[in-house]
C-alpha positions, 0 to 999 in steps of 0.5 A: 528641898529636893531639886527638880529633875531635868532630863536631857536627851541628846544624840551625842554628849561628852566625851564626844566632840565630832558633832560640833557645837550641839555637844558643846552646848548641852555640856555647858548646860549640864555644868551650868544648871547642876547647882539648881537642878538634878541633871540627868543626861540620856545619850549614846556611847559613840561619837557622830560619824563613828562606829566604835564606842568611846573608850572607858565609858560604862554603857548601859548604866547610870554613871557620874564619871563626868561630875558628881552632880551630873548623871549620864546614861550611855545607850549602846548604839548597837542595841539602842531602841525606843523601848530602851529610851522609854524605859530610862525616861521612865526610871528618871521620872523627870520633871522636865525633858530637854530635847535638843535639835528637831530631826533626831528620830529617836531623841526628839521625834520619839519623846514628842510622840510619847508627849502627844499620846500622853505617855510622857507627863513631864514638861517638854522644852525643845531647842531647835539649835538653829535647825529652823534657819533657812541655811539648815532647812536647805539641807535635806528639805525632802525630809524636814519639810514633811516633818515640819508639817506634821508637827504643826498639823499634830499640834505638837508645838502647843504641848511644848515650850521652845527654848530660842537662843536669840531673837532670830531663832525666836522668829524662826520658831514662830514662822513655822509654829505660830502661837508657840510659847517661846522663851529666849535664853542665850547659848551657854558658852564655855566659862573656863577662860585661860589667862591672856596669852599673846603670840609672836607676830611679824608684819607681812605674815599671819597664821589663821585658823578654821575650826568647823566640821567640813560641810558646805554650810561652814563655807571653807571654800569661800574663804580659800577663794578669798586667799587666792588674792591675798598679797601677805604670807599666810598660813591657814590651819583647818581643824575639823571632821570631814563630813561631806567628802565631796565638799572636802575634795572641792576644798583640796582642789582649791588649796592645790591652786593657791599662790606659793605664799599661802600655805594650808595644813589640815590638822583633822578633828581635835578634842575640845580640851586640845582647842584652846592651846591650838587657837593660841598658837595663831593670830586670826580665827576664820569662819565665813559660815552661812549660818550659825545658832551660836558658833561655839568655835567662834566664841572659844576664839574669843575666849582665847583672845583671838580676833575672829573673822566671820560672816554676819550670819551669827549672833556675834555682830558689831565686833569691829567696834569692840576691836574683837573682830569682823562680821562681814557680809558674804556678798563681798568676798574681797572684804575677807581678802582685805582683812587678811592682808590688813591683819597680816600687816599688824606689828606685835602691838597692834595685834596684842591690842586686838587680841586682848580686846577679844579676850575682854570681849569674851570675859564680859560675856561670860560674867553677865549674870543674866545668862544664868537667870534666863535658864532658871526662868526657862525651867521655872 
């Protein structure tokens, strides 16, 4: 029997990595669904924040270079237009169009317009990917609020199926679009877990790593302030693209004020395939984010077998009971300081115990058969 076609529309896709989690979510989705559906991806030929196209990518044509079972079309950013997008959607004739995020003019708003006017017959599934959380809507609200009102006024929410990645997101969707059809399916993580690897640990010293885009929502400055009061020797590696230069300048000023026993190294952005070995060269992953829909870098750390020190504004909760990490409220910065000092005090055996527990926690998550079933139901 011929497989049904899913056309994924997304601004950035592999080999891109600078847009963070949304790229990884879509790549993981494509690989997880290729057995059951014919997967097509329509995207751009240039990474987030870049002007130069990817090297070695054949733009302007359908290609199977990523995987024999996944077709990708890279639209040239220099000549991209609604007409070109419409042309390729028509060429695929998908059963389902899968939209990612909410505020992309070309890859979300335009396809929704085609659906509204009847030009797009496919079933439309839209995943906001955290765009409706208060922390996300607080960024550029003058653009987002009018769009959400127009979306609701036009009744677009009654013409699509919403994909929520957790209960919290379902509540957010229904808050803005009451009466919508919403199905929950967890974000699909990276399923390729390496074998467990330890890392040398001496008491009174710790290597921490922060992996995220450098923007206020990721809350690096909060963690730097927490490091002002640590008593242990701390080395912090920062990985990610500078997206908000003003915010990064504030962080740099704070780094310059930190005590001598705290060292901070900025390593710049790294490709996804470079992250795992880098995570394994540290003891503790940190991300005091003000809001994550999933947090792929958090899960990558757990997958690597590294405990995580994060805020309670992500789906990863109850970690301490599993000895996989800490999910702490942001109204108590001293708790972050305390955990850094506490983990710095670990000997090798204590570190290995928590690291192994984090690795096992991730293994149980990816082996859950319910994950795949949720997505089959979403596109049933």
